[in-house]
N, CA, C and O atoms as a Tinker XYZ file with bonds, in Angstrom:
   460  protein
     1  N    -20.197000   25.520000    8.326000    73     2
     2  CA   -19.644000   24.178000    8.178000    64     1     3
     3  C    -18.717000   24.149000    6.964000    63     2     4     5
     4  O    -19.087000   24.614000    5.886000    81     3
     5  N    -17.519000   23.605000    7.141000    73     3     6
     6  CA   -16.581000   23.590000    6.014000    64     5     7
     7  C    -17.022000   22.629000    4.911000    63     6     8     9
     8  O    -17.731000   21.650000    5.145000    81     7
     9  N    -16.588000   22.942000    3.744000    73     7    10
    10  CA   -16.927000   22.119000    2.580000    64     9    11
    11  C    -16.159000   20.804000    2.654000    63    10    12    13
    12  O    -14.951000   20.792000    2.887000    81    11
    13  N    -16.872000   19.699000    2.454000    73    11    14
    14  CA   -16.182000   18.402000    2.510000    64    13    15
    15  C    -15.773000   17.994000    1.107000    63    14    16    17
    16  O    -16.537000   18.124000    0.151000    81    15
    17  N    -14.554000   17.499000    1.010000    73    15    18
    18  CA   -14.026000   17.083000   -0.291000    64    17    19
    19  C    -13.612000   15.621000   -0.206000    63    18    20    21
    20  O    -13.424000   15.086000    0.886000    81    19
    21  N    -13.472000   14.986000   -1.343000    73    19    22
    22  CA   -13.192000   13.547000   -1.358000    64    21    23
    23  C    -11.718000   13.228000   -1.558000    63    22    24    25
    24  O    -11.375000   12.103000   -1.921000    81    23
    25  N    -10.852000   14.189000   -1.331000    73    23    26
    26  CA    -9.429000   14.015000   -1.620000    64    25    27
    27  C     -8.809000   12.767000   -1.035000    63    26    28    29
    28  O     -8.359000   11.895000   -1.779000    81    27
    29  N     -8.773000   12.661000    0.284000    73    27    30
    30  CA    -8.099000   11.516000    0.904000    64    29    31
    31  C     -8.886000   10.228000    0.714000    63    30    32    33
    32  O     -8.302000    9.158000    0.540000    81    31
    33  N    -10.202000   10.330000    0.747000    73    31    34
    34  CA   -11.040000    9.138000    0.568000    64    33    35
    35  C    -10.807000    8.536000   -0.810000    63    34    36    37
    36  O    -10.621000    7.328000   -0.956000    81    35
    37  N    -10.822000    9.407000   -1.819000    73    35    38
    38  CA   -10.610000    8.943000   -3.185000    64    37    39
    39  C     -9.213000    8.343000   -3.344000    63    38    40    41
    40  O     -9.049000    7.300000   -3.977000    81    39
    41  N     -8.215000    9.002000   -2.769000    73    39    42
    42  CA    -6.835000    8.511000   -2.864000    64    41    43
    43  C     -6.721000    7.117000   -2.274000    63    42    44    45
    44  O     -6.123000    6.227000   -2.877000    81    43
    45  N     -7.297000    6.929000   -1.093000    73    43    46
    46  CA    -7.221000    5.617000   -0.441000    64    45    47
    47  C     -7.960000    4.546000   -1.252000    63    46    48    49
    48  O     -7.488000    3.417000   -1.385000    81    47
    49  N     -9.120000    4.920000   -1.786000    73    47    50
    50  CA    -9.895000    3.958000   -2.577000    64    49    51
    51  C     -9.132000    3.565000   -3.842000    63    50    52    53
    52  O     -9.069000    2.388000   -4.196000    81    51
    53  N     -8.561000    4.545000   -4.508000    73    51    54
    54  CA    -7.798000    4.272000   -5.729000    64    53    55
    55  C     -6.571000    3.421000   -5.418000    63    54    56    57
    56  O     -6.264000    2.473000   -6.140000    81    55
    57  N     -5.871000    3.768000   -4.333000    73    55    58
    58  CA    -4.679000    3.004000   -3.960000    64    57    59
    59  C     -5.037000    1.552000   -3.655000    63    58    60    61
    60  O     -4.309000    0.629000   -4.022000    81    59
    61  N     -6.166000    1.367000   -2.979000    73    59    62
    62  CA    -6.592000    0.014000   -2.618000    64    61    63
    63  C     -6.827000   -0.831000   -3.872000    63    62    64    65
    64  O     -6.398000   -1.983000   -3.938000    81    63
    65  N     -7.499000   -0.263000   -4.854000    73    63    66
    66  CA    -7.780000   -0.984000   -6.102000    64    65    67
    67  C     -6.484000   -1.236000   -6.868000    63    66    68    69
    68  O     -6.272000   -2.338000   -7.374000    81    67
    69  N     -5.623000   -0.234000   -6.960000    73    67    70
    70  CA    -4.373000   -0.387000   -7.711000    64    69    71
    71  C     -3.429000   -1.380000   -7.030000    63    70    72    73
    72  O     -2.672000   -2.072000   -7.710000    81    71
    73  N     -3.465000   -1.458000   -5.702000    73    71    74
    74  CA    -2.670000   -2.468000   -4.996000    64    73    75
    75  C     -3.204000   -3.867000   -5.299000    63    74    76    77
    76  O     -2.433000   -4.811000   -5.468000    81    75
    77  N     -4.523000   -3.990000   -5.365000    73    75    78
    78  CA    -5.142000   -5.295000   -5.615000    64    77    79
    79  C     -4.873000   -5.790000   -7.030000    63    78    80    81
    80  O     -4.821000   -6.997000   -7.267000    81    79
    81  N     -4.699000   -4.860000   -7.976000    73    79    82
    82  CA    -4.491000   -5.241000   -9.377000    64    81    83
    83  C     -3.023000   -5.135000   -9.776000    63    82    84    85
    84  O     -2.712000   -4.926000  -10.948000    81    83
    85  N     -2.136000   -5.277000   -8.822000    73    83    86
    86  CA    -0.708000   -5.041000   -9.049000    64    85    87
    87  C     -0.107000   -5.907000  -10.154000    63    86    88    89
    88  O      0.677000   -5.403000  -10.959000    81    87
    89  N     -0.444000   -7.177000  -10.217000    73    87    90
    90  CA     0.195000   -8.060000  -11.183000    64    89    91
    91  C     -0.485000   -8.117000  -12.540000    63    90    92    93
    92  O     -0.028000   -8.840000  -13.425000    81    91
    93  N     -1.564000   -7.375000  -12.721000    73    91    94
    94  CA    -2.312000   -7.427000  -13.970000    64    93    95
    95  C     -1.507000   -6.775000  -15.090000    63    94    96    97
    96  O     -0.647000   -5.932000  -14.837000    81    95
    97  N     -1.792000   -7.171000  -16.328000    73    95    98
    98  CA    -0.985000   -6.683000  -17.447000    64    97    99
    99  C     -1.534000   -5.375000  -18.010000    63    98   100   101
   100  O     -2.734000   -5.107000  -17.950000    81    99
   101  N     -0.637000   -4.580000  -18.551000    73    99   102
   102  CA    -1.011000   -3.357000  -19.252000    64   101   103
   103  C     -1.641000   -2.314000  -18.347000    63   102   104   105
   104  O     -1.247000   -2.140000  -17.194000    81   103
   105  N     -2.638000   -1.621000  -18.906000    73   103   106
   106  CA    -3.275000   -0.527000  -18.168000    64   105   107
   107  C     -4.169000   -1.036000  -17.044000    63   106   108   109
   108  O     -4.628000   -0.247000  -16.218000    81   107
   109  N     -4.421000   -2.325000  -17.003000    73   107   110
   110  CA    -5.273000   -2.877000  -15.944000    64   109   111
   111  C     -4.619000   -2.759000  -14.571000    63   110   112   113
   112  O     -5.290000   -2.894000  -13.548000    81   111
   113  N     -3.324000   -2.510000  -14.548000    73   111   114
   114  CA    -2.652000   -2.325000  -13.263000    64   113   115
   115  C     -2.219000   -0.877000  -13.038000    63   114   116   117
   116  O     -1.710000   -0.544000  -11.968000    81   115
   117  N     -2.415000   -0.018000  -14.035000    73   115   118
   118  CA    -1.916000    1.358000  -13.938000    64   117   119
   119  C     -3.047000    2.392000  -13.832000    63   118   120   121
   120  O     -2.987000    3.289000  -12.990000    81   119
   121  N     -4.057000    2.273000  -14.668000    73   119   122
   122  CA    -5.138000    3.252000  -14.706000    64   121   123
   123  C     -6.286000    2.790000  -13.816000    63   122   124   125
   124  O     -6.710000    1.636000  -13.878000    81   123
   125  N     -6.785000    3.708000  -12.985000    73   123   126
   126  CA    -7.801000    3.324000  -12.006000    64   125   127
   127  C     -9.051000    2.754000  -12.662000    63   126   128   129
   128  O     -9.572000    1.728000  -12.226000    81   127
   129  N     -9.527000    3.408000  -13.698000    73   127   130
   130  CA   -10.785000    2.983000  -14.314000    64   129   131
   131  C    -10.673000    1.556000  -14.864000    63   130   132   133
   132  O    -11.541000    0.721000  -14.610000    81   131
   133  N     -9.618000    1.286000  -15.604000    73   131   134
   134  CA    -9.398000   -0.062000  -16.160000    64   133   135
   135  C     -9.132000   -1.068000  -15.038000    63   134   136   137
   136  O     -9.597000   -2.207000  -15.081000    81   135
   137  N     -8.375000   -0.624000  -14.035000    73   135   138
   138  CA    -8.050000   -1.509000  -12.913000    64   137   139
   139  C     -9.312000   -1.882000  -12.144000    63   138   140   141
   140  O     -9.472000   -3.028000  -11.725000    81   139
   141  N    -10.197000   -0.923000  -11.962000    73   139   142
   142  CA   -11.436000   -1.190000  -11.230000    64   141   143
   143  C    -12.308000   -2.182000  -11.992000    63   142   144   145
   144  O    -12.893000   -3.082000  -11.390000    81   143
   145  N    -12.398000   -2.024000  -13.303000    73   143   146
   146  CA   -13.166000   -2.977000  -14.122000    64   145   147
   147  C    -12.583000   -4.381000  -14.001000    63   146   148   149
   148  O    -13.314000   -5.358000  -13.835000    81   147
   149  N    -11.259000   -4.465000  -14.086000    73   147   150
   150  CA   -10.589000   -5.764000  -13.989000    64   149   151
   151  C    -10.783000   -6.370000  -12.605000    63   150   152   153
   152  O    -10.966000   -7.580000  -12.472000    81   151
   153  N    -10.744000   -5.532000  -11.577000    73   151   154
   154  CA   -10.916000   -5.982000  -10.196000    64   153   155
   155  C    -12.316000   -6.558000   -9.983000    63   154   156   157
   156  O    -12.470000   -7.606000   -9.356000    81   155
   157  N    -13.323000   -5.880000  -10.500000    73   155   158
   158  CA   -14.711000   -6.350000  -10.371000    64   157   159
   159  C    -14.882000   -7.674000  -11.104000    63   158   160   161
   160  O    -15.478000   -8.611000  -10.573000    81   159
   161  N    -14.360000   -7.748000  -12.315000    73   159   162
   162  CA   -14.481000   -8.976000  -13.100000    64   161   163
   163  C    -13.737000  -10.134000  -12.434000    63   162   164   165
   164  O    -14.211000  -11.270000  -12.442000    81   163
   165  N    -12.577000   -9.842000  -11.863000    73   163   166
   166  CA   -11.808000  -10.875000  -11.164000    64   165   167
   167  C    -12.607000  -11.418000   -9.985000    63   166   168   169
   168  O    -12.580000  -12.616000   -9.704000    81   167
   169  N    -13.313000  -10.532000   -9.304000    73   167   170
   170  CA   -14.157000  -10.968000   -8.192000    64   169   171
   171  C    -15.273000  -11.886000   -8.649000    63   170   172   173
   172  O    -15.614000  -12.849000   -7.962000    81   171
   173  N    -15.843000  -11.591000   -9.812000    73   171   174
   174  CA   -16.890000  -12.459000  -10.366000    64   173   175
   175  C    -16.321000  -13.836000  -10.698000    63   174   176   177
   176  O    -16.953000  -14.859000  -10.434000    81   175
   177  N    -15.122000  -13.851000  -11.279000    73   175   178
   178  CA   -14.485000  -15.125000  -11.609000    64   177   179
   179  C    -14.144000  -15.910000  -10.348000    63   178   180   181
   180  O    -14.276000  -17.133000  -10.318000    81   179
   181  N    -13.707000  -15.208000   -9.310000    73   179   182
   182  CA   -13.399000  -15.885000   -8.045000    64   181   183
   183  C    -14.649000  -16.539000   -7.475000    63   182   184   185
   184  O    -14.610000  -17.683000   -7.023000    81   183
   185  N    -15.753000  -15.810000   -7.499000    73   183   186
   186  CA   -17.014000  -16.326000   -6.963000    64   185   187
   187  C    -17.434000  -17.580000   -7.720000    63   186   188   189
   188  O    -17.791000  -18.594000   -7.119000    81   187
   189  N    -17.387000  -17.497000   -9.046000    73   187   190
   190  CA   -17.761000  -18.639000   -9.879000    64   189   191
   191  C    -16.797000  -19.803000   -9.662000    63   190   192   193
   192  O    -17.206000  -20.963000   -9.615000    81   191
   193  N    -15.514000  -19.477000   -9.532000    73   191   194
   194  CA   -14.499000  -20.507000   -9.337000    64   193   195
   195  C    -14.687000  -21.293000   -8.055000    63   194   196   197
   196  O    -14.422000  -22.494000   -8.015000    81   195
   197  N    -15.145000  -20.621000   -7.003000    73   195   198
   198  CA   -15.375000  -21.327000   -5.739000    64   197   199
   199  C    -16.495000  -22.340000   -5.881000    63   198   200   201
   200  O    -16.451000  -23.400000   -5.256000    81   199
   201  N    -17.491000  -22.033000   -6.688000    73   199   202
   202  CA   -18.585000  -22.991000   -6.929000    64   201   203
   203  C    -18.103000  -24.145000   -7.810000    63   202   204   205
   204  O    -18.430000  -25.305000   -7.559000    81   203
   205  N    -17.321000  -23.816000   -8.843000    73   203   206
   206  CA   -16.824000  -24.838000   -9.763000    64   205   207
   207  C    -15.867000  -25.806000   -9.074000    63   206   208   209
   208  O    -15.846000  -26.996000   -9.387000    81   207
   209  N    -15.072000  -25.285000   -8.127000    73   207   210
   210  CA   -14.116000  -26.143000   -7.423000    64   209   211
   211  C    -14.845000  -27.255000   -6.670000    63   210   212   213
   212  O    -14.378000  -28.393000   -6.634000    81   211
   213  N    -15.988000  -26.924000   -6.069000    73   211   214
   214  CA   -16.768000  -27.930000   -5.347000    64   213   215
   215  C    -17.249000  -29.023000   -6.300000    63   214   216   217
   216  O    -17.192000  -30.210000   -5.981000    81   215
   217  N    -17.724000  -28.603000   -7.480000    73   215   218
   218  CA   -18.181000  -29.578000   -8.485000    64   217   219
   219  C    -17.033000  -30.459000   -8.953000    63   218   220   221
   220  O    -17.173000  -31.677000   -9.061000    81   219
   221  N    -15.894000  -29.827000   -9.229000    73   219   222
   222  CA   -14.734000  -30.571000   -9.727000    64   221   223
   223  C    -14.233000  -31.580000   -8.704000    63   222   224   225
   224  O    -13.855000  -32.697000   -9.058000    81   223
   225  N    -14.232000  -31.185000   -7.438000    73   223   226
   226  CA   -13.774000  -32.104000   -6.401000    64   225   227
   227  C    -14.716000  -33.300000   -6.290000    63   226   228   229
   228  O    -14.263000  -34.433000   -6.124000    81   227
   229  N    -16.018000  -33.056000   -6.380000    73   227   230
   230  CA   -16.972000  -34.174000   -6.307000    64   229   231
   231  C    -16.772000  -35.116000   -7.491000    63   230   232   233
   232  O    -16.835000  -36.336000   -7.335000    81   231
   233  N    -16.531000  -34.549000   -8.682000    73   231   234
   234  CA   -16.248000  -35.381000   -9.858000    64   233   235
   235  C    -15.007000  -36.236000   -9.641000    63   234   236   237
   236  O    -14.986000  -37.416000   -9.989000    81   235
   237  N    -13.965000  -35.627000   -9.059000    73   235   238
   238  CA   -12.719000  -36.336000   -8.797000    64   237   239
   239  C    -12.940000  -37.489000   -7.829000    63   238   240   241
   240  O    -12.439000  -38.592000   -8.049000    81   239
   241  N    -13.694000  -37.237000   -6.747000    73   239   242
   242  CA   -13.966000  -38.298000   -5.773000    64   241   243
   243  C    -14.727000  -39.444000   -6.416000    63   242   244   245
   244  O    -14.453000  -40.611000   -6.137000    81   243
   245  N    -15.684000  -39.112000   -7.279000    73   243   246
   246  CA   -16.480000  -40.149000   -7.943000    64   245   247
   247  C    -15.598000  -40.967000   -8.883000    63   246   248   249
   248  O    -15.718000  -42.191000   -8.936000    81   247
   249  N    -14.711000  -40.295000   -9.626000    73   247   250
   250  CA   -13.812000  -41.028000  -10.534000    64   249   251
   251  C    -12.881000  -41.951000   -9.759000    63   250   252   253
   252  O    -12.653000  -43.092000  -10.162000    81   251
   253  N    -12.346000  -41.459000   -8.650000    73   251   254
   254  CA   -11.465000  -42.289000   -7.829000    64   253   255
   255  C    -12.209000  -43.496000   -7.270000    63   254   256   257
   256  O    -11.700000  -44.617000   -7.290000    81   255
   257  N    -13.418000  -43.255000   -6.771000    73   255   258
   258  CA   -14.215000  -44.354000   -6.223000    64   257   259
   259  C    -14.534000  -45.379000   -7.298000    63   258   260   261
   260  O    -14.420000  -46.583000   -7.069000    81   259
   261  N    -14.931000  -44.906000   -8.464000    73   259   262
   262  CA   -15.286000  -45.809000   -9.559000    64   261   263
   263  C    -14.089000  -46.663000   -9.958000    63   262   264   265
   264  O    -14.227000  -47.864000  -10.189000    81   263
   265  N    -12.910000  -46.041000  -10.037000    73   263   266
   266  CA   -11.704000  -46.790000  -10.407000    64   265   267
   267  C    -11.383000  -47.851000   -9.358000    63   266   268   269
   268  O    -11.050000  -48.986000   -9.698000    81   267
   269  N    -11.485000  -47.479000   -8.084000    73   267   270
   270  CA   -11.197000  -48.437000   -7.011000    64   269   271
   271  C    -12.229000  -49.559000   -6.990000    63   270   272   273
   272  O    -11.885000  -50.718000   -6.757000    81   271
   273  N    -13.481000  -49.218000   -7.229000    73   271   274
   274  CA   -14.547000  -50.230000   -7.216000    64   273   275
   275  C    -14.436000  -51.174000   -8.404000    63   274   276   277
   276  O    -14.723000  -52.365000   -8.278000    81   275
   277  N    -14.022000  -50.657000   -9.556000    73   275   278
   278  CA   -13.853000  -51.522000  -10.737000    64   277   279
   279  C    -12.761000  -52.561000  -10.492000    63   278   280   281
   280  O    -12.861000  -53.693000  -10.966000    81   279
   281  N    -11.719000  -52.177000   -9.754000    73   279   282
   282  CA   -10.659000  -53.141000   -9.433000    64   281   283
   283  C    -11.192000  -54.262000   -8.544000    63   282   284   285
   284  O    -10.767000  -55.412000   -8.652000    81   283
   285  N    -12.118000  -53.912000   -7.673000    73   283   286
   286  CA   -12.714000  -54.912000   -6.784000    64   285   287
   287  C    -13.725000  -55.768000   -7.540000    63   286   288   289
   288  O    -13.933000  -56.935000   -7.207000    81   287
   289  N    -14.355000  -55.182000   -8.563000    73   287   290
   290  CA   -15.291000  -55.939000   -9.385000    64   289   291
   291  C    -16.738000  -55.515000   -9.229000    63   290   292   293
   292  O    -17.647000  -56.317000   -9.441000    81   291
   293  N    -16.958000  -54.270000   -8.861000    73   291   294
   294  CA   -18.326000  -53.762000   -8.756000    64   293   295
   295  C    -18.406000  -52.393000   -9.422000    63   294   296   297
   296  O    -17.389000  -51.811000   -9.800000    81   295
   297  N    -19.619000  -51.894000   -9.557000    73   295   298
   298  CA   -19.824000  -50.604000  -10.210000    64   297   299
   299  C    -20.118000  -49.531000   -9.166000    63   298   300   301
   300  O    -20.620000  -49.811000   -8.078000    81   299
   301  N    -19.793000  -48.309000   -9.530000    73   299   302
   302  CA   -19.997000  -47.172000   -8.626000    64   301   303
   303  C    -21.470000  -47.005000   -8.279000    63   302   304   305
   304  O    -21.819000  -46.846000   -7.110000    81   303
   305  N    -22.334000  -47.042000   -9.290000    73   303   306
   306  CA   -23.755000  -46.774000   -9.054000    64   305   307
   307  C    -24.371000  -47.821000   -8.128000    63   306   308   309
   308  O    -25.166000  -47.487000   -7.250000    81   307
   309  N    -24.003000  -49.083000   -8.325000    73   307   310
   310  CA   -24.533000  -50.145000   -7.463000    64   309   311
   311  C    -24.020000  -49.987000   -6.033000    63   310   312   313
   312  O    -24.754000  -50.206000   -5.070000    81   311
   313  N    -22.756000  -49.607000   -5.911000    73   311   314
   314  CA   -22.161000  -49.426000   -4.584000    64   313   315
   315  C    -22.837000  -48.285000   -3.827000    63   314   316   317
   316  O    -23.165000  -48.433000   -2.650000    81   315
   317  N    -23.046000  -47.155000   -4.489000    73   315   318
   318  CA   -23.666000  -45.998000   -3.835000    64   317   319
   319  C    -25.102000  -46.323000   -3.434000    63   318   320   321
   320  O    -25.560000  -45.913000   -2.367000    81   319
   321  N    -25.804000  -47.052000   -4.282000    73   319   322
   322  CA   -27.182000  -47.450000   -3.949000    64   321   323
   323  C    -27.187000  -48.341000   -2.714000    63   322   324   325
   324  O    -27.982000  -48.135000   -1.797000    81   323
   325  N    -26.300000  -49.330000   -2.692000    73   323   326
   326  CA   -26.220000  -50.233000   -1.542000    64   325   327
   327  C    -25.753000  -49.484000   -0.292000    63   326   328   329
   328  O    -26.198000  -49.783000    0.816000    81   327
   329  N    -24.865000  -48.520000   -0.470000    73   327   330
   330  CA   -24.364000  -47.734000    0.659000    64   329   331
   331  C    -25.477000  -46.890000    1.276000    63   330   332   333
   332  O    -25.554000  -46.749000    2.497000    81   331
   333  N    -26.329000  -46.338000    0.434000    73   331   334
   334  CA   -27.426000  -45.512000    0.945000    64   333   335
   335  C    -28.442000  -46.355000    1.711000    63   334   336   337
   336  O    -29.086000  -45.860000    2.636000    81   335
   337  N    -28.589000  -47.625000    1.333000    73   335   338
   338  CA   -29.520000  -48.516000    2.030000    64   337   339
   339  C    -28.921000  -49.052000    3.332000    63   338   340   341
   340  O    -29.658000  -49.423000    4.246000    81   339
   341  N    -27.591000  -49.094000    3.420000    73   339   342
   342  CA   -26.937000  -49.621000    4.623000    64   341   343
   343  C    -26.865000  -48.539000    5.701000    63   342   344   345
   344  O    -27.239000  -47.389000    5.473000    81   343
   345  N    -26.376000  -48.934000    6.883000    73   343   346
   346  CA   -26.273000  -47.980000    7.988000    64   345   347
   347  C    -24.943000  -47.225000    7.987000    63   346   348   349
   348  O    -24.707000  -46.411000    8.880000    81   347
   349  N    -24.080000  -47.471000    7.021000    73   347   350
   350  CA   -22.788000  -46.788000    6.929000    64   349   351
   351  C    -23.001000  -45.390000    6.355000    63   350   352   353
   352  O    -23.557000  -45.234000    5.268000    81   351
   353  N    -22.558000  -44.385000    7.089000    73   351   354
   354  CA   -22.750000  -42.992000    6.678000    64   353   355
   355  C    -21.402000  -42.348000    6.359000    63   354   356   357
   356  O    -20.895000  -41.537000    7.133000    81   355
   357  N    -20.834000  -42.713000    5.226000    73   355   358
   358  CA   -19.583000  -42.112000    4.758000    64   357   359
   359  C    -19.852000  -41.394000    3.446000    63   358   360   361
   360  O    -20.563000  -41.908000    2.582000    81   359
   361  N    -19.282000  -40.208000    3.301000    73   359   362
   362  CA   -19.478000  -39.478000    2.050000    64   361   363
   363  C    -18.409000  -39.853000    1.026000    63   362   364   365
   364  O    -17.485000  -40.610000    1.325000    81   363
   365  N    -18.547000  -39.319000   -0.170000    73   363   366
   366  CA   -17.656000  -39.683000   -1.277000    64   365   367
   367  C    -16.215000  -39.255000   -1.011000    63   366   368   369
   368  O    -15.275000  -39.950000   -1.397000    81   367
   369  N    -16.045000  -38.115000   -0.354000    73   367   370
   370  CA   -14.698000  -37.618000   -0.061000    64   369   371
   371  C    -13.950000  -38.601000    0.838000    63   370   372   373
   372  O    -12.816000  -38.980000    0.544000    81   371
   373  N    -14.582000  -39.005000    1.921000    73   371   374
   374  CA   -13.946000  -39.921000    2.868000    64   373   375
   375  C    -13.710000  -41.277000    2.213000    63   374   376   377
   376  O    -12.653000  -41.883000    2.391000    81   375
   377  N    -14.691000  -41.749000    1.458000    73   375   378
   378  CA   -14.541000  -43.048000    0.792000    64   377   379
   379  C    -13.381000  -43.036000   -0.198000    63   378   380   381
   380  O    -12.631000  -44.008000   -0.282000    81   379
   381  N    -13.228000  -41.944000   -0.951000    73   379   382
   382  CA   -12.128000  -41.895000   -1.924000    64   381   383
   383  C    -10.777000  -41.852000   -1.216000    63   382   384   385
   384  O     -9.812000  -42.454000   -1.686000    81   383
   385  N    -10.702000  -41.146000   -0.088000    73   383   386
   386  CA    -9.454000  -41.118000    0.684000    64   385   387
   387  C     -9.126000  -42.506000    1.230000    63   386   388   389
   388  O     -7.973000  -42.936000    1.192000    81   387
   389  N    -10.137000  -43.199000    1.733000    73   387   390
   390  CA    -9.932000  -44.560000    2.242000    64   389   391
   391  C     -9.474000  -45.475000    1.111000    63   390   392   393
   392  O     -8.572000  -46.292000    1.293000    81   391
   393  N    -10.100000  -45.336000   -0.057000    73   391   394
   394  CA    -9.755000  -46.187000   -1.201000    64   393   395
   395  C     -8.300000  -45.998000   -1.623000    63   394   396   397
   396  O     -7.648000  -46.955000   -2.039000    81   395
   397  N     -7.789000  -44.778000   -1.520000    73   395   398
   398  CA    -6.409000  -44.503000   -1.927000    64   397   399
   399  C     -5.414000  -44.935000   -0.844000    63   398   400   401
   400  O     -4.430000  -45.616000   -1.133000    81   399
   401  N     -5.679000  -44.536000    0.396000    73   399   402
   402  CA    -4.691000  -44.743000    1.457000    64   401   403
   403  C     -4.788000  -46.108000    2.132000    63   402   404   405
   404  O     -3.774000  -46.666000    2.552000    81   403
   405  N     -6.008000  -46.652000    2.239000    73   403   406
   406  CA    -6.214000  -47.928000    2.934000    64   405   407
   407  C     -7.077000  -48.857000    2.074000    63   406   408   409
   408  O     -8.259000  -49.036000    2.368000    81   407
   409  N     -6.511000  -49.447000    1.024000    73   407   410
   410  CA    -7.320000  -50.271000    0.117000    64   409   411
   411  C     -7.949000  -51.491000    0.796000    63   410   412   413
   412  O     -9.036000  -51.919000    0.408000    81   411
   413  N     -7.270000  -52.059000    1.815000    73   411   414
   414  CA    -7.822000  -53.237000    2.495000    64   413   415
   415  C     -9.096000  -52.858000    3.254000    63   414   416   417
   416  O    -10.084000  -53.591000    3.228000    81   415
   417  N     -9.061000  -51.723000    3.918000    73   415   418
   418  CA   -10.238000  -51.241000    4.654000    64   417   419
   419  C    -11.371000  -50.947000    3.678000    63   418   420   421
   420  O    -12.531000  -51.258000    3.948000    81   419
   421  N    -11.027000  -50.350000    2.550000    73   419   422
   422  CA   -12.042000  -50.038000    1.541000    64   421   423
   423  C    -12.693000  -51.315000    1.024000    63   422   424   425
   424  O    -13.905000  -51.362000    0.815000    81   423
   425  N    -11.885000  -52.343000    0.821000    73   423   426
   426  CA   -12.410000  -53.626000    0.351000    64   425   427
   427  C    -13.396000  -54.209000    1.367000    63   426   428   429
   428  O    -14.426000  -54.769000    0.991000    81   427
   429  N    -13.073000  -54.072000    2.655000    73   427   430
   430  CA   -13.968000  -54.564000    3.710000    64   429   431
   431  C    -15.281000  -53.784000    3.735000    63   430   432   433
   432  O    -16.349000  -54.357000    3.952000    81   431
   433  N    -15.193000  -52.481000    3.511000    73   431   434
   434  CA   -16.409000  -51.657000    3.461000    64   433   435
   435  C    -17.291000  -52.109000    2.311000    63   434   436   437
   436  O    -18.506000  -52.231000    2.464000    81   435
   437  N    -16.675000  -52.360000    1.153000    73   435   438
   438  CA   -17.436000  -52.799000   -0.025000    64   437   439
   439  C    -18.093000  -54.146000    0.249000    63   438   440   441
   440  O    -19.256000  -54.350000   -0.100000    81   439
   441  N    -17.356000  -55.070000    0.875000    73   439   442
   442  CA   -17.922000  -56.387000    1.184000    64   441   443
   443  C    -19.074000  -56.275000    2.175000    63   442   444   445
   444  O    -20.058000  -57.008000    2.067000    81   443
   445  N    -18.961000  -55.368000    3.137000    73   443   446
   446  CA   -20.021000  -55.182000    4.131000    64   445   447
   447  C    -21.274000  -54.580000    3.499000    63   446   448   449
   448  O    -22.393000  -54.912000    3.889000    81   447
   449  N    -21.081000  -53.704000    2.532000    73   447   450
   450  CA   -22.216000  -53.029000    1.892000    64   449   451
   451  C    -22.918000  -53.934000    0.887000    63   450   452   453
   452  O    -24.135000  -53.852000    0.727000    81   451
   453  N    -22.159000  -54.799000    0.204000    73   451   454
   454  CA   -22.753000  -55.669000   -0.822000    64   453   455
   455  C    -23.879000  -56.509000   -0.223000    63   454   456   457
   456  O    -23.727000  -57.052000    0.872000    81   455
   457  N    -25.002000  -56.622000   -0.926000    73   455   458
   458  CA   -26.129000  -57.428000   -0.410000    64   457   459
   459  C    -25.859000  -58.923000   -0.463000    63   458   460
   460  O    -26.710000  -59.719000   -0.065000    81   459
């Protein structure tokens, strides 16, 4: 059986990493070892960023809702409590979009939810 070597496999693996780190600065885009470290760390940041984006979006929806509700004359916490007790099943994302694009409809929803 012939001896197996890692020549082409290693070349392809190195090329893949160096292609992925193309825009990185300094040796992080040139040397495989540094590029691989940067690539792994970038993946960790991407993973964390996907979780943070969800949190940030929820914060944004809550701020938008609170601002729209304050203009109407109610508080966010009271509205969400009343909404959970009512039969209306709309989440914060949809409510914030309605508040921005259709303020009259949002006002009607708030009036319907108010006890």
